[in-house]
C-alpha positions in Angstrom: 0.0 0.0 0.0 1.2 3.5 -0.8 1.8 6.3 1.7 -1.4 8.1 2.8 0.1 11.0 4.7 -1.1 13.7 2.4 -2.6 17.0 3.5 -6.3 16.9 4.1 -6.8 19.8 1.7 -5.2 18.0 -1.3 -7.8 17.3 -4.0 -8.7 13.9 -5.3 -6.7 14.3 -8.5 -3.6 15.4 -6.7 -3.9 12.4 -4.4 -4.1 10.1 -7.4 -1.0 11.7 -8.9 0.9 11.4 -5.7 0.5 7.6 -5.5 3.6 5.4 -5.9 2.8 4.3 -9.4 5.8 2.1 -9.8 4.6 0.1 -6.8 1.0 0.0 -8.0 2.1 -1.1 -11.5 4.2 -3.9 -10.0 1.2 -5.1 -7.9 -1.1 -5.0 -11.0 1.4 -7.0 -12.9 1.8 -9.6 -10.1 -1.8 -9.9 -9.0 -4.2 -8.1 -11.4 -5.3 -5.7 -8.7 -3.6 -3.1 -6.4 -4.8 -1.1 -3.4 -4.1 2.6 -3.3 -3.7 4.9 -0.4 -6.4 7.2 0.8 -7.9 9.2 -2.1 -10.9 10.7 -0.4 -11.5 12.0 3.1 -14.3 10.5 5.2 -16.4 13.6 4.6 -16.0 13.4 0.9 -16.9 9.7 1.0 -20.1 10.4 2.9 -21.0 13.2 0.5 -20.7 10.8 -2.5 -22.6 8.1 -0.8 -25.4 10.5 0.0 -25.8 11.2 -3.7 -27.5 7.8 -4.0 -30.8 9.2 -2.9 -30.6 12.0 -5.5 -32.2 10.0 -8.2 -32.0 12.7 -10.9 -28.2 12.3 -10.9 -28.6 8.8 -12.4 -29.7 7.4 -15.7 -30.8 4.0 -14.4 -31.1 1.8 -11.3 -30.5 -1.9 -11.3 -31.9 -4.3 -8.7 -29.4 -7.1 -8.6 -31.7 -9.8 -7.4 -34.1 -9.2 -10.3 -31.4 -10.0 -12.8 -29.8 -12.7 -10.7 -26.6 -10.6 -10.3 -26.7 -11.1 -6.6 -28.6 -8.9 -4.1 -28.4 -5.2 -3.6 -28.8 -2.2 -5.9 -26.7 0.1 -8.0 -27.2 3.2 -10.1 -25.4 4.5 -13.2 -24.6 8.2 -13.1 -25.6 10.4 -16.1 -22.8 12.1 -18.0 -23.2 15.1 -15.7 -20.8 13.6 -13.1 -20.2 15.1 -9.7 -17.0 17.1 -9.7 -15.0 14.7 -7.5 -16.1 11.6 -9.6 -15.1 13.4 -12.8 -11.8 14.5 -11.3 -10.9 11.0 -10.1 -11.7 9.4 -13.5 -9.7 12.0 -15.4 -6.7 11.6 -13.0 -6.6 7.8 -13.2 -6.8 7.4 -16.9 -3.3 8.7 -17.8 -1.8 6.8 -15.0 -3.4 3.5 -16.1 -2.8 4.1 -19.8 0.8 2.9 -19.8 -0.2 -0.3 -18.0 -3.0 -0.9 -20.5 -0.6 -0.4 -23.4 2.1 -2.6 -21.9 -0.4 -5.4 -21.2 -1.7 -5.2 -24.8 1.9 -5.4 -26.2 2.6 -8.5 -24.1 -0.5 -10.3 -25.4 0.0 -9.1 -29.0 -3.4 -7.3 -28.9 -4.3 -3.9 -30.3 -3.9 -0.9 -28.0 -6.5 1.6 -29.3 -6.5 4.0 -26.4 -5.4 7.5 -27.2 -3.5 9.9 -24.8 -6.6 11.6 -23.4 -9.8 10.2 -21.8 -11.9 12.6 -23.9 -10.6 11.2 -27.1 -11.2 7.7 -26.0 -14.8 8.4 -24.9 -15.4 10.0 -28.3 -14.2 6.7 -29.9 -16.6 4.8 -27.6 -19.5 7.0 -28.6 -18.7 6.7 -32.3 -18.9 2.9 -31.9 -22.3 3.0 -30.2 -21.2 3.0 -26.6 -22.6 6.3 -25.4 -24.1 5.7 -22.0 -22.3 6.6 -18.8 -20.9 3.5 -16.9 -19.9 5.3 -13.7 -21.6 3.5 -10.9 -22.7 4.0 -7.3 -23.5 0.8 -5.4 -25.4 0.2 -2.2 -25.5 -3.0 -0.2 -27.3 -3.9 3.0 -27.3 -6.9 5.3 -27.4 -10.1 3.2 -26.5 -8.4 -0.1 -23.7 -9.6 -2.4 -22.5 -9.2 -5.9 -22.0 -12.2 -8.2 -18.7 -12.7 -10.0 -18.8 -10.8 -13.3 -16.9 -8.5 -15.7 -17.9 -4.9 -16.6 -17.7 -5.4 -20.4 -20.2 -3.1 -22.1 -19.2 -3.6 -25.8 -16.2 -4.0 -28.0 -14.6 -0.8 -26.8 -12.9 -1.9 -23.6 -10.4 -0.4 -21.2 -8.6 -3.2 -19.4 -8.5 -1.6 -15.9 -11.0 0.0 -13.6 -11.2 1.3 -10.0 -13.6 0.9 -7.1 -13.4 3.2 -4.1 -14.8 2.4 -0.6 -17.2 5.0 0.8 -17.9 3.4 4.2 -15.6 2.2 7.0 -15.4 -1.6 7.2 -15.9 -2.9 10.8 -17.7 0.3 11.7 -20.3 1.0 9.1 -20.6 -2.6 7.9 -19.1 -6.0 8.3 -18.5 -8.6 5.5 -18.6 -7.3 2.0 -15.1 -8.0 0.9 -14.1 -7.4 -2.7 -13.5 -10.8 -4.3 -11.5 -11.6 -7.5 -11.1 -15.0 -9.2 -8.4 -15.8 -11.8 -8.8 -18.7 -14.2 -5.5 -20.5 -14.5 -4.6 -22.8 -17.4 -4.9 -26.5 -16.6 -5.5 -25.6 -12.9 -8.2 -24.7 -10.5 -9.2 -21.0 -10.4 -7.6 -18.9 -7.7 -9.5 -16.4 -5.5 -8.4 -13.4 -3.5 -10.3 -11.0 -1.3 -9.7 -7.4 -0.2 -11.2 -5.4 2.6 -11.6 -2.0 1.0 -10.7 0.8 3.5 -12.9 4.0 3.4 -11.6 6.5 0.9 -9.1 4.0 -0.7 -9.3 2.7 -4.2 -8.7 -0.7 -5.6 -7.4 -0.8 -9.2 -8.3 -4.1 -10.9 -8.5 -6.0 -14.1 -11.7 -5.5 -16.1 -11.6 -8.8 -18.0 -8.1 -10.4 -18.2 -4.4 -9.7 -17.7 -1.1 -11.1 -19.1 0.3 -14.0 -17.2 3.8 -15.4 -17.8 3.9 -18.8 -19.3 6.5 -21.2 -20.9 5.6 -19.8 -24.3 5.8 -16.2 -23.3 2.6 -14.5 -22.2 -0.9 -15.9 -22.0 -4.3 -14.4 -21.1 -5.5 -14.8 -17.5 -9.3 -14.3 -17.4 -10.5 -12.7 -14.2 -13.9 -11.9 -12.6 -14.8 -9.8 -9.6 -17.6 -9.6 -7.1 -18.5 -8.8 -3.5 -19.0 -11.3 -0.6 -22.1 -11.2 1.6 -22.5 -8.1 3.7 -23.3 -9.3 7.2 -24.4 -6.1 8.9 -24.7 -2.4 8.2 -24.6 -0.6 4.8 -21.8 -0.6 2.3 -21.5 2.0 -0.5 -18.8 2.0 -3.2 -18.0 4.2 -6.2 -17.1 2.4 -9.5 -14.9 4.2 -12.1 -15.0 2.6 -15.5 -13.0 4.0 -18.4 -15.2 3.0 -21.3 -18.9 3.9 -21.8 -21.7 1.4 -22.3 -23.8 0.5 -25.3 
């Protein structure tokens, strides 16, 4: 984990920039996910979580049980993102772009992502993916999220970020972030992360390069959330491609 001793007045974008990106990149290469330091103050976390009840900020609401995605609820923001959400997304993209390009090179895949998030989103929209994919999730006791991938079309960015908005052990119990990795000719491997309030977890959207005897192979991964045992858990999801 990176150092979190940053001034309380530092904005979210500055905190993203101040992370130890060499260490985070090494973690992503090794495990397919990496935990950041604190990006948001507890007050900022509470402010974002409170937006959940302002329904006009969202384009749609999904009841997970209805679609057999698990149990709980989430909402997709409109393109009129709150300032902090927009700032975080814009700050992460250029930091994750070198990782995305490096992974594509290892796997011999195209790397279509331009230098700016705005250009990339224009490409998504031109391809028919024009809906906001930024997400605010709310879980209560007994809620969980089935293993899945956030793939909304052919235009895909290989990394995304989830930020914890409530304090584990205080606001809720359970609700660990879970990832599984499908390994060639072996059983899948699982990992779990307790997401501290205000910290982000960068993780693989669909797959990552894994070293093999023949060079590099694709390691498919899925993510979800274990059962919340008590309290209420909110998280903010930052996705770097839009949805069809």
